[in-house]
Residue, then its C-alpha position, 0 to 999 in steps of 0.5 A: x687437610x692432614x700433615x704428618x710428622x715422622x716423629x712427635x708433634x710440637x704444634x699445629x699451625x694454619x694460615x688462611x689464604x682467604x678470610x671468612x671461614x666460620x669453622x677454621x681449625x687446626x689441632x693435633x691427631x690423638x696419637x701425636x704424630x700429625x695435625x689436621x687443619x680445616x678451612x674450606x676457603x683455603x689455608x696453608x697447614x704446617x706442623x712443628x715436629x721433634x725427634x722422640x729422643x728429644x721429648x719425654x712423656x709426649x701426649x695429646x690431651x683434649x677437652x670438649x666444652x662451651x665458652x672457656x675450655x681448658x685442656x690440661x697436661x698430666x702431672x709433670x708435663x709441660x705445654x708444647x702447643x695448643x689447638x682448637x676444633x670448633x663444633x660445626x653447626x648449621x648456623x651458629x659460629x663463634x666470632x671471637x674464637x681463640x686459644x692460647x697457652x694459659x700456664x706451663x701445663x694447660x691451654x685455654x680455648x674459647x668458643x661459646x658454640x662449642x669446641x674441642x681444646x687440645x694441649x700437646x704435652x711433654x718434657x723437652x730433654 
């Protein structure tokens, strides 16, 4: 499912309607103008947006890895939101997947199987 902003994304959010999806995800589009959510069992997907006149140097950074994965903003920018997109496999799925703002300029994600961690970055004017 995709949700778009008329302006710039600040955060991506998903609320599952049913538990049990192994690869639930919500993350920003690379261009920063929307979010993608996945939950085969159903979810409400929402995005937080801001006017481009309120955010300077808006950018989306992502990093793929296994275990602890960090996505970091460019120098001078701050984290506005985080997201995660797990690797879909034929059998393995992380039971303790998570993500959070680690510091003012980075997001930290965890998935031992593998995932892409996202940081939505910029400066609020």
